[in-house]
Structures are given as C-alpha cells and as structure tokens.
C-alpha positions in Angstrom: 94.7 115.8 124.7 92.5 112.6 124.5 95.5 110.7 125.8 96.7 113.0 128.6 93.9 115.3 129.3 93.3 119.0 128.5 96.3 121.2 129.3 97.3 124.7 128.2 100.9 123.5 127.9 100.4 120.8 125.2 100.7 123.0 122.2 103.7 125.0 123.4 105.4 121.6 124.2 104.6 120.3 120.8 106.1 123.5 119.3 109.3 123.0 121.3 109.6 119.4 120.1 109.0 120.5 116.5 111.6 123.2 116.9 114.1 120.6 118.1 113.5 118.5 115.0 114.0 121.7 112.9 117.3 122.5 114.4 118.6 118.9 114.3 117.5 118.3 110.7 118.8 121.6 109.4 122.1 120.9 111.1 122.2 117.4 109.6 121.6 118.8 106.1 124.4 121.3 106.7 126.7 118.5 107.9 125.9 116.5 104.8 126.6 119.5 102.5 129.3 121.5 104.2 130.9 119.5 107.1 131.0 119.7 110.9 132.2 123.3 111.3 129.4 124.8 109.2 126.8 122.5 110.7 127.8 123.6 114.2 127.3 127.3 113.3 124.0 126.5 111.6 122.8 124.7 114.8 123.7 127.7 117.0 122.0 130.2 114.8 118.9 128.1 114.4 118.6 127.6 118.1 119.5 131.1 119.3 117.8 133.3 116.7 115.2 135.1 118.9 112.2 134.9 116.5 112.7 131.2 115.8 112.9 130.7 119.6 109.6 132.6 120.0 108.0 130.2 117.5 109.3 127.2 119.5 107.4 128.1 122.7 104.1 129.6 121.3 100.9 127.7 120.4 101.1 128.6 116.7 101.1 126.6 113.5 104.5 128.1 112.4 106.9 125.6 113.9 104.9 122.6 113.0 104.7 123.7 109.3 108.5 124.5 109.3 109.3 121.1 110.7 107.5 119.3 107.9 109.1 121.6 105.3 112.6 120.9 106.6 111.9 117.1 106.7 110.7 117.4 103.1 113.8 119.4 102.2 116.1 116.8 103.7 114.6 113.9 101.6 114.4 116.0 98.5 118.1 117.1 98.7 119.1 113.5 99.3 117.3 112.6 96.0 119.0 115.5 94.2 122.4 114.5 95.5 121.9 110.9 94.4 121.6 109.5 97.9 118.0 108.3 97.6 116.0 106.9 94.7 112.6 107.7 96.1 113.5 110.9 98.1 111.5 113.0 95.7 108.3 111.2 96.7 109.1 111.5 100.4 110.1 115.1 100.1 106.9 116.0 98.3 104.9 114.1 100.9 106.3 116.3 103.7 105.9 119.4 101.6 102.3 118.5 101.2 101.8 118.1 105.0 103.3 121.6 105.4 100.8 123.0 103.0 98.0 121.7 105.2 99.2 123.9 108.0 99.9 127.0 105.8 99.0 127.4 102.0 102.1 129.5 101.4 104.3 126.4 101.5 102.9 125.5 98.1 105.9 127.6 97.0 108.0 124.6 97.8 106.2 122.7 95.1 106.6 125.5 92.6 110.3 125.5 93.3 110.5 121.7 93.0 108.7 121.9 89.7 111.0 124.6 88.4 114.1 122.6 89.4 112.7 119.4 87.8 112.1 121.3 84.5 115.7 122.7 84.8 117.1 119.2 85.5 115.2 117.6 82.6 116.4 120.4 80.2 120.0 120.0 81.4 120.1 116.2 81.1 118.1 115.7 78.0 119.3 118.7 75.9 122.6 119.6 77.4 124.3 116.3 77.9 125.0 113.0 76.1 121.9 110.9 76.9 123.7 107.7 75.8 125.9 107.8 78.9 123.3 108.8 81.5 123.8 106.8 84.8 121.1 104.6 86.1 120.2 106.9 89.0 119.9 109.9 86.6 117.6 107.7 84.4 115.4 107.1 87.4 115.5 110.8 88.2 114.4 111.6 84.7 111.4 109.3 84.9 110.4 110.5 88.3 110.8 114.2 87.3 108.7 113.7 84.2 106.0 111.9 86.1 105.9 114.6 88.8 105.7 117.4 86.2 102.9 115.6 84.3 101.0 114.9 87.5 101.3 118.6 88.5 99.9 119.8 85.2 97.1 117.3 85.3 96.2 118.4 88.9 96.0 122.1 87.7 93.9 121.2 84.7 91.5 118.9 86.6 91.3 120.9 89.8 90.7 124.2 88.0 93.7 125.9 89.6 96.2 125.8 92.4 96.3 128.3 95.2 99.7 129.5 96.1 98.5 131.2 99.3 98.4 134.9 99.9 95.6 135.2 97.3 97.7 134.0 94.4 96.3 131.3 92.2 97.5 129.6 89.0 95.1 128.2 86.4 91.9 129.4 88.2 88.9 130.2 86.0 87.8 133.1 88.2 89.6 136.2 89.4 91.4 137.0 86.1 94.4 134.6 86.7 97.7 135.1 88.4 98.3 138.6 86.8 95.4 140.2 88.5 96.0 138.2 91.7 99.5 139.7 91.9 98.2 143.2 91.1 95.6 142.9 93.9 98.4 142.5 96.4 99.4 146.1 95.7 95.9 147.6 96.2 95.4 147.3 100.0 96.9 149.8 102.5 99.3 148.5 105.1 98.0 147.9 108.6 99.7 148.2 112.0 102.3 150.4 113.4 105.1 148.8 111.5 103.7 149.0 108.0 105.9 149.3 105.0 106.4 152.8 103.5 103.4 153.9 101.3 105.4 153.9 98.1 105.9 150.1 98.4 102.4 149.2 99.5 100.1 150.6 96.8 100.8 150.9 93.0 100.9 149.0 89.8 103.6 146.3 89.7 103.6 146.3 85.9 104.0 150.0 85.3 106.2 150.3 88.4 108.3 147.1 88.1 110.5 148.1 91.0 107.6 147.4 93.4 108.1 143.6 93.5 111.9 143.8 94.0 111.3 146.5 96.7 108.8 144.2 98.5 111.4 141.4 98.4 114.1 143.6 99.8 111.9 144.8 102.6 110.6 141.3 103.3 114.1 140.0 103.9 116.0 143.0 105.3 113.6 145.3 107.0 113.4 147.1 109.4 115.8 149.8 108.1 116.8 152.7 110.4 114.1 155.0 109.0 111.4 152.4 109.8 112.1 152.3 113.5 109.5 154.3 115.4 109.8 152.9 119.0 112.1 151.1 121.3 110.2 147.8 120.9 110.7 148.0 117.1 114.5 147.9 117.7 114.1 144.1 118.2 113.5 143.8 114.5 117.0 145.0 113.9 118.2 141.6 115.1 116.3 140.0 112.2 117.6 142.6 109.7 121.2 142.1 110.6 121.0 138.3 110.5 119.4 138.2 107.1 121.9 140.8 105.8 124.7 138.6 107.1 123.2 135.5 105.5 122.9 137.3 102.1 126.6 138.4 102.4 127.7 134.8 103.1 125.6 133.6 100.1 127.5 136.1 98.0 130.9 135.0 99.4 130.0 131.3 98.7 128.5 131.9 95.3 131.3 130.1 93.4 130.6 127.0 95.4 126.8 127.3 95.4 126.4 127.6 91.6 128.2 124.3 91.0 126.4 122.3 93.7 123.3 120.6 92.5 121.6 120.6 95.9 122.2 124.4 96.1 120.6 124.9 92.7 117.5 123.0 93.9 117.3 125.1 97.1 117.7 128.3 95.1 114.6 127.4 93.1 112.6 126.6 96.2 113.9 129.7 98.1 113.0 132.0 95.2 109.5 130.6 94.9 108.8 130.9 98.6 110.3 134.4 98.8 108.1 135.6 95.9 104.9 134.2 97.3 105.4 135.5 100.9 107.0 138.8 99.9 104.3 140.1 97.6 101.6 139.3 100.2 103.2 141.1 103.1 103.1 144.9 103.9 104.0 144.9 107.5 107.5 144.5 109.0 106.3 142.5 112.0 104.4 140.1 109.7 107.5 139.9 107.4 109.7 138.9 110.3 107.3 136.1 111.2 107.0 134.8 107.7 110.7 135.0 106.7 111.5 132.9 109.8 109.9 130.1 107.8 112.6 130.5 105.2 115.5 130.7 107.7 116.5 127.0 107.4 116.9 127.1 103.6 118.5 130.5 103.7 121.1 129.5 106.3 121.9 126.3 104.4 122.8 128.3 101.3 124.8 130.8 103.4 126.6 127.9 105.1 128.5 127.3 101.8 131.0 129.9 103.1 130.8 129.4 106.8 134.0 127.4 106.8 135.9 130.7 106.1 134.5 132.5 109.1 137.0 133.4 111.7 137.1 135.6 114.8 140.2 137.6 115.3 141.1 139.0 118.7 143.6 141.7 118.9 145.9 142.1 121.9 146.1 145.6 123.3 
C-alpha cells in the first residue's frame, strides 16, 4: 500500500495471485510425479473447487499460507526424489514462512521430522551402508542435522506449539496429553457444529473420538448434518474428499512404493491430526481442510491416469 496507495482491492488481488501460484505449483508437482494427464486433472480441481476459489478472492491469510506450504512441499519433494541436494533446507524455509501466517502449519515440520526418522532408520538399519550413493549420504547428513536441530530447539525453547492449543515439550499445561484432552472439553459453536458425541468426552477412555474427529474433519457434512439449504454447499466438499480418498485407495499399490508419496503421507497425517482435533464445526473444518487439498490431491493423483468417462449411446 505504501507503493500504490490504500485500496480495498489489494488484499483480494494478492490472494488471487497466491492462488495462481498454488494451482500452478501443485500441477507442476503432479506433472513431475504422475505425468501430464494427472497434472491436468489436478489443475482443474484446484482451480474450480468452490471453497479454494473463495479463498482466492477474500482478504484472508489462508491462500498466502497455502502458497508458502505448497512451495515448501515442491522443494522438499525434489529433495526426497533426489532432484535437489539442498531442497530440504529450501522446503523447511517455506514451511517456516507458512507457520508465520498460521501456527497449524507446524504440522508440516512434524511430518518432515517423522519422515526423516523413517528415512534414517530405513537407510542405516535396513540397507547395506557400504553401497549408499553419494546423494543418499548427503541426505543422511542433512536428515541427522535437521533432527538434532529440532530436538535442540525444543529443549532450549521450552516447547513447540503445534497450533490449536497443542504443545510439545512445554513446562506448563501438563504436556501434550492434557493439551489433546482439552480439545474435547469445549462445546461446539455455530449452527453447523459436530454431533455432541464427538465434541465432548475423554479421548483416552473413548479412543474412537480422535478417529471420529478425523473422519468428520475430512468427510462432513453427512446427510444427517444438513439443517438448511445453505449447508447443502458443504456436500460439494464432502463428495470431493470422499472421491480423493477413493482414488488414494485405488492408487495405494503405487503410493506405498514411491518415496515422495511416503514423505507426503507423513506430512498429511501430521497436519490432519493437528487440525482435526482442534475443530468441532463443519464450516470451520471445510475452511481448514482446504489447506490440505494440494497434498491430498497429489496423493490421489497416483490413480488419476485410470480415470475415464464412458458415454453410452441410447
């Protein structure tokens, strides 16, 4: 605004530009992983999904944060796939910028740390270390350094906030166990709140509460949750995410053997857990799970090449 003057259109325009980067970068990753056909489908879904389109024209922090996450994901996956030696550092830099806009993106760092631990275990204990390629040697060194740095940050800083009231290593508040339990003590708010049996309870004596929150986070609203015509819009989100889950299932045999997909699964799982346990409202869930759409659709795109539309002649 100091450059061009005060205008009510600046923030919406910035959101639109950020959304363009999100669509382009997600499609580029899909092209790198799965080819042109899958990348084209990814581009159309990312551009036309209504709730992502809403983010691209509103003056919110959502699209800016998503853009930095997707840029970080691009560089991180290039590092995982052996296309970049320093992609881990670039990826974590962009993840860190995303955290500045919304603390829940720390889940990306949790997922990265989990993948690095998995990678180190697989390379050091499950393979012949005498024949490790140079790039894998560099990956081992960077992975070890990143994990050690993360542990030192937690120890020195007194804890790391995961957003949504969840903290690891904090001296106050009773640790992560009580932080998670506190997410199940508050009643839901708004006209599209979750059913009461998912909102309040003890996640340790009722272990189905956390999986239930995750299911509702990704796939709600269900037919019994719809109370008005306006809430029917949420069905678009529900159907899309069910479709993506189905395509992940169809492409699982490909996903489980692709290193980039394994890395994305760790990040996707961490982000899902953090956002899901902190949300008790379907409208809020739709807004938050739109943040996860790029990584979810990249996993689902593993089976997009098998999609076909059959038209019967009558």
